[in-house]
KEKE-307703 format. One line per 3 residues: for each residue x, y, z of C-alpha. Coordinates in nm, 4 decimals, decimal comma, m for minus. Layout:
<pts>
X:Y:Z | ...;
</pts>
This chain:
<pts>
2,5564:m3,6732:m1,3134 | 2,4051:m3,7320:m0,9699 | 2,5834:m3,4252:m0,8356;
2,4490:m3,2127:m1,1191 | 2,0949:m3,3336:m1,0571 | 2,1309:m3,2744:m0,6830;
2,2538:m2,9213:m0,7472 | 1,9558:m2,8462:m0,9703 | 1,7180:m2,9894:m0,7122;
1,8793:m2,7849:m0,4387 | 1,8537:m2,4662:m0,6401 | 1,4869:m2,5406:m0,7105;
1,4346:m2,6162:m0,3439 | 1,5941:m2,2933:m0,2316 | 1,3803:m2,0956:m0,4698;
1,0715:m2,2588:m0,3230 | 1,1989:m2,2093:0,0298 | 1,2236:m1,8400:m0,0446;
0,8922:m1,8265:m0,2316 | 0,7590:m1,5528:m0,0043 | 1,0527:m1,3208:m0,0333;
1,2247:m1,3710:m0,3695 | 0,9467:m1,2771:m0,6063 | 0,7548:m0,9605:m0,6662;
0,4644:m1,0660:m0,4502 | 0,4069:m1,2840:m0,1453 | 0,1593:m1,5647:m0,1673;
0,0630:m1,5769:0,1969 | 0,0536:m1,3069:0,4578 | 0,1192:m1,3938:0,8197;
m0,2056:m1,3648:1,0107 | m0,2163:m1,0101:1,1579 | m0,3254:m1,1202:1,5026;
m0,0174:m1,3396:1,5308 | 0,2275:m1,0562:1,4822 | 0,0566:m0,7892:1,6897;
0,2870:m0,6021:1,9240 | 0,2417:m0,6224:2,2974 | 0,0907:m0,3125:2,4526;
0,4246:m0,1862:2,5855 | 0,6061:m0,2144:2,2537 | 0,5162:0,1255:2,1118;
0,1799:0,1069:1,9434 | 0,2057:0,4479:1,7767 | 0,5239:0,3614:1,5913;
0,3846:0,0168:1,5149 | 0,0737:0,1596:1,3500 | 0,2784:0,4061:1,1445;
0,5226:0,1392:1,0315 | 0,2434:m0,0982:0,9369 | 0,0823:0,1752:0,7293;
0,4173:0,2336:0,5593 | 0,4609:m0,1405:0,4994 | 0,1187:m0,1597:0,3330;
0,1812:0,1499:0,1236 | 0,5318:0,0409:0,0244 | 0,6975:0,3407:0,1896;
1,0170:0,1557:0,2761 | 1,2336:0,4608:0,3459 | 0,9782:0,6036:0,5893;
0,9364:0,2711:0,7685 | 1,3113:0,2224:0,8045 | 1,3562:0,5736:0,9391;
1,0865:0,5258:1,2036 | 1,2220:0,1879:1,3117 | 1,5808:0,3051:1,3306;
1,4711:0,5951:1,5506 | 1,2844:0,3549:1,7764 | 1,5766:0,1142:1,7993;
1,8204:0,3931:1,8749 | 1,6172:0,4586:2,1897 | 1,5617:0,0950:2,2794;
1,7740:m0,1609:2,0877 | 1,5991:m0,4482:2,2669 | 1,2572:m0,4057:2,1035;
1,2023:m0,7409:1,9340 | 0,8963:m0,6193:1,7433 | 1,0913:m0,3319:1,5883;
1,3661:m0,5682:1,4735 | 1,1028:m0,7973:1,3212 | 0,9353:m0,5116:1,1353;
1,2715:m0,3836:1,0122 | 1,3471:m0,7327:0,8834 | 1,0209:m0,7298:0,6902;
1,1029:m0,3977:0,5237 | 1,4433:m0,5321:0,4242 | 1,2743:m0,8408:0,2808;
1,0548:m0,6156:0,0679 | 1,3691:m0,4449:m0,0581 | 1,5414:m0,7818:m0,1172;
1,8237:m0,6918:0,1199 | 1,8687:m1,0486:0,2344 | 2,1673:m1,0214:0,4663;
2,0244:m0,7260:0,6565 | 1,6849:m0,8946:0,6783 | 1,8429:m1,2112:0,8156;
2,0301:m1,0112:1,0811 | 1,7222:m0,8205:1,1974 | 1,4959:m1,1269:1,2074;
1,7616:m1,3218:1,3982 | 1,7804:m1,0407:1,6525 | 1,4017:m1,0455:1,6964;
1,4122:m1,4202:1,7648 | 1,7008:m1,3768:2,0058 | 1,5027:m1,1187:2,2027;
1,1698:m1,3080:2,1896 | 1,2466:m1,6782:2,1330 | 0,8911:m1,7855:2,2148;
0,7277:m1,5846:1,9359 | 0,6066:m1,8152:1,6570 | 0,5742:m1,5427:1,3941;
0,9293:m1,4177:1,4514 | 1,0658:m1,7655:1,3824 | 0,8543:m1,7820:1,0681;
0,9921:m1,4526:0,9408 | 1,3454:m1,5677:1,0201 | 1,2810:m1,8772:0,8104;
1,1675:m1,6552:0,5255 | 1,4774:m1,4398:0,5618 | 1,7029:m1,7466:0,5519;
1,5168:m1,8562:0,2390 | 1,5873:m1,5262:0,0669 | 1,9544:m1,5426:0,1620;
1,9779:m1,9068:0,0520 | 1,8436:m1,8404:m0,2948 | 2,1229:m1,5899:m0,3519;
2,4098:m1,7752:m0,1828 | 2,6781:m2,0141:m0,3007 | 2,5728:m2,3767:m0,3142;
2,7595:m2,4697:0,0033 | 2,6128:m2,1787:0,2007 | 2,2699:m2,2339:0,0482;
2,2557:m2,5903:0,1766 | 2,3217:m2,4734:0,5331 | 2,0674:m2,1934:0,5038;
1,8034:m2,4271:0,3641 | 1,8385:m2,6422:0,6748 | 1,7829:m2,3279:0,8807;
1,4701:m2,2435:0,6820 | 1,3283:m2,5835:0,7713 | 1,4244:m2,5526:1,1369;
1,2672:m2,2083:1,1763 | 0,9413:m2,3083:1,0092 | 0,9214:m2,6166:1,2306;
0,9905:m2,4071:1,5399 | 0,7181:m2,1610:1,4414 | 0,4688:m2,4469:1,4152;
0,5847:m2,6072:1,7395 | 0,5424:m2,2792:1,9278 | 0,1963:m2,2210:1,7807;
0,0339:m2,5277:1,6208 | m0,2524:m2,3058:1,5042 | m0,0318:m2,0642:1,3123;
m0,1933:m2,1311:0,9751 | 0,0565:m1,9253:0,7803 | 0,3548:m2,1067:0,9348;
0,1939:m2,4427:0,8628 | 0,1463:m2,3363:0,4999 | 0,5084:m2,2248:0,4729;
0,6339:m2,5495:0,6214 | 0,4021:m2,7600:0,4066 | 0,5069:m2,5926:0,0827;
0,8722:m2,6247:0,1779 | 0,8305:m2,9972:0,2413 | 0,6505:m3,0513:m0,0897;
0,9319:m2,9125:m0,3000 | 1,2588:m2,9880:m0,1224 | 1,4374:m3,3206:m0,1715;
1,4698:m3,5706:0,1103 | 1,8271:m3,4595:0,1737 | 1,6775:m3,1348:0,3030;
1,4073:m3,3060:0,5059 | 1,1334:m3,2842:0,2461 | 0,8887:m3,5280:0,0982;
0,5212:m3,5566:0,0162 | 0,4563:m3,7836:0,3154 | 0,5708:m3,5146:0,5566;
0,3716:m3,2509:0,3700 | 0,0614:m3,4714:0,4034 | 0,0972:m3,4582:0,7810;
0,1006:m3,0788:0,7712 | m0,1947:m3,0857:0,5340 | m0,4007:m3,2772:0,7877;
m0,3190:m3,0186:1,0527 | m0,4355:m2,7438:0,8184 | m0,7586:m2,9297:0,7441;
m0,8839:m2,8540:1,0956 | m0,7801:m2,4895:1,0875 | m0,8279:m2,3396:0,7404;
m1,0015:m2,5229:0,4561 | m0,8614:m2,3008:0,1824 | m0,4993:m2,3419:0,2940;
m0,5594:m2,7164:0,3268 | m0,6753:m2,7392:m0,0345 | m0,3831:m2,5226:m0,1493;
m0,1319:m2,7574:0,0064 | m0,3152:m3,0639:m0,1224 | m0,3026:m2,9129:m0,4706;
0,0728:m2,8715:m0,4477 | 0,1119:m3,2275:m0,3185 | m0,0958:m3,3588:m0,6100;
0,1144:m3,1582:m0,8549 | 0,4294:m3,3053:m0,7048 | 0,2813:m3,6513:m0,7645;
0,1903:m3,5505:m1,1237 | m0,1786:m3,5922:m1,0380 | m0,2764:m3,2823:m1,2327;
m0,6462:m3,3615:m1,2432 | m0,6501:m3,3923:m0,8647 | m0,4476:m3,0729:m0,8287;
m0,6884:m2,8771:m1,0474 | m0,9809:m2,9964:m0,8365 | m0,7999:m2,8973:m0,5172;
m0,7313:m2,5464:m0,6500 | m1,1017:m2,5116:m0,7331 | m1,1944:m2,6282:m0,3829;
m0,9540:m2,3693:m0,2425 | m1,1471:m2,1013:m0,4330 | m1,4807:m2,2270:m0,3010;
m1,3629:m2,2367:0,0601 | m1,1714:m1,9081:0,0644 | m1,2967:m1,5904:0,2272;
m1,0884:m1,4021:m0,0312 | m1,1188:m1,6081:m0,3516 | m0,9416:m1,3588:m0,5789;
m0,5993:m1,4840:m0,4703 | m0,7076:m1,8443:m0,5178 | m0,8263:m1,7713:m0,8701;
m0,4780:m1,6400:m0,9446 | m0,3256:m1,9555:m0,7952 | m0,5438:m2,1601:m1,0295;
m0,4281:m1,9370:m1,3139 | m0,0701:m2,0184:m1,2155 | m0,1513:m2,3881:m1,2301;
m0,2854:m2,3483:m1,5837 | 0,0177:m2,1385:m1,6786 | 0,2494:m2,4192:m1,5705;
0,0515:m2,6551:m1,7956 | 0,0767:m2,3975:m2,0810 | m0,3024:m2,3826:m2,0939;
m0,3082:m2,0097:m2,1580 | m0,6783:m1,9717:m2,2446 | m0,7700:m2,1297:m1,9105;
m0,5074:m1,9158:m1,7382 | m0,6539:m1,5975:m1,8817 | m1,0097:m1,6997:m1,7895;
m0,8999:m1,7693:m1,4305 | m0,7316:m1,4290:m1,4180 | m1,0505:m1,2622:m1,5390;
m1,2449:m1,4480:m1,2692 | m0,9916:m1,3304:m1,0137 | m1,0322:m0,9703:m1,1246;
m1,4096:m1,0009:m1,0920 | m1,3689:m1,1483:m0,7426 | m1,1486:m0,8572:m0,6324;
m1,3571:m0,5386:m0,6499 | m1,1277:m0,3723:m0,3940 | m0,8378:m0,4049:m0,6413;
m0,6027:m0,5794:m0,3990 | m0,2851:m0,7782:m0,4433 | m0,4574:m1,0410:m0,6577;
m0,4189:m0,7906:m0,9413 | m0,0432:m0,8078:m0,9009 | m0,0507:m1,1873:m0,8854;
m0,2420:m1,2025:m1,2125 | m0,0396:m0,9326:m1,3855 | 0,2836:m1,1072:m1,2902;
0,1605:m1,4281:m1,4538 | 0,0699:m1,2433:m1,7716 | 0,4108:m1,0783:m1,7838;
0,5980:m1,4010:m1,7173 | 0,4083:m1,5863:m1,9886 | 0,4018:m1,2933:m2,2345;
0,0230:m1,2955:m2,2532 | m0,2042:m0,9892:m2,2877 | 0,0498:m0,7299:m2,1775;
m0,2116:m0,4556:m2,2114 | m0,4261:m0,6224:m1,9464 | m0,1189:m0,6711:m1,7270;
m0,0469:m0,2982:m1,7461 | m0,4071:m0,2141:m1,6574 | m0,3986:m0,4471:m1,3577;
m0,0762:m0,2991:m1,2204 | m0,2122:0,0545:m1,2602 | m0,5396:m0,0399:m1,0887;
m0,3496:m0,1805:m0,7945 | m0,1291:0,1261:m0,7598 | m0,4361:0,3526:m0,7724;
m0,6255:0,1505:m0,5131 | m0,6400:0,1786:m0,1366 | m0,5868:m0,1944:m0,0930;
m0,2112:m0,2083:m0,1340 | m0,0412:m0,4580:0,0935 | 0,2898:m0,5587:0,2441;
0,2899:m0,8681:0,0253 | 0,2928:m0,6563:m0,2928 | 0,4909:m0,3421:m0,2044;
0,4117:m0,0523:m0,4312 | 0,7737:0,0197:m0,5163 | 0,8142:m0,3308:m0,6572;
0,4992:m0,2846:m0,8640 | 0,6233:0,0509:m0,9969 | 0,9401:m0,1238:m1,1139;
0,7342:m0,3986:m1,2781 | 0,5327:m0,1366:m1,4599 | 0,8470:0,0515:m1,5580;
1,0036:m0,2628:m1,7015 | 0,6891:m0,3360:m1,8997 | 0,6766:0,0153:m2,0430;
1,0483:0,0090:m2,1241 | 1,0060:m0,3207:m2,3097 | 0,7403:m0,1510:m2,5231;
0,9718:0,1397:m2,6062 | 0,8013:0,3929:m2,3777 | 1,1183:0,5169:m2,2098;
0,9754:0,8408:m2,0695 | 0,6831:0,6766:m1,8883 | 0,9096:0,3934:m1,7732;
1,1442:0,6433:m1,6103 | 0,8533:0,8018:m1,4251 | 0,7601:0,4626:m1,2794;
1,1199:0,3930:m1,1776 | 1,1374:0,7357:m1,0145 | 0,8167:0,6649:m0,8205;
0,9705:0,3410:m0,6922 | 1,2940:0,5140:m0,5967 | 1,1030:0,7809:m0,4048;
0,9477:0,5111:m0,1855 | 1,2476:0,2800:m0,1507 | 1,5754:0,4480:m0,2377;
1,7768:0,1357:m0,1498 | 1,5735:m0,1025:m0,3651 | 1,8329:m0,2074:m0,6199;
1,6064:m0,2474:m0,9267 | 1,4756:0,1069:m0,8777 | 1,8194:0,2480:m0,8037;
1,9780:0,0797:m1,1035 | 1,7014:0,1631:m1,3522 | 1,8136:0,3704:m1,6527;
1,7680:0,7433:m1,6166 | 1,6798:0,9864:m1,8900;
</pts>
């Protein structure tokens, strides 16, 4: 019995460890200034690749990066960016290899270690139990290294804190350790601090405290739309669907630019089978906007929309969405394997 429980905990832990790379959207972006390329690293290619990452043009980004690396295989930044494209496409092994190469070439770069931790998390969630345990340890080590190299890397602190909240002690986790990270965040970013405190309170089954922390995260955020969707997720976990839907509506109102919060909210609605019409509208608004982001790649959203339409019996429109995804990311398995008319 203990082994069965441990296995379930480990699987849950690995899913959380990979929370930024295993789902349709990423909760937290790495701060842009912490992943900027040095001046000699090829700024023109960097700008083009970043535009492709934001627009979800995976094939174009991969082509540019492979051309760059064929000329100079030792460009750490190019390996890191290639890893990130592979993470978008859920190509875990290739992402792990590219991120590891970036760290090998630039071992003092905090963000590269953070991305390697994310890549290990993605690989772990899809590995055998024995391999997953080893990879989970690597996730922890890379997040800790990222924080040690840059104690003000807010995104890395958030990753490490969330990992510690959800993993069992056998993997180095625990609320006490997460509290230490929370205190570090308190001096750097109030919204991220409240996010982590909310997760700690949830872990302790202090749901009233967690709800208050999520609301404080909204109040202290410079981009509250995402935080509204996090609060909606909290209500969804409690099966309080009216409150979830109200939080989603508040998030929509707080996101006039139609950014990735729309995808966060739509994903919740789809997962909980609530207001599918609104979910469809939100996905379409995001795809039509100019605020698409690396954390919610367009090709993933096209597949989401295609799956929704297919579930409603609209095969023709679903195929068009799958085709749009395939045109952007021909190696993204869900788009490649979608039914064709």
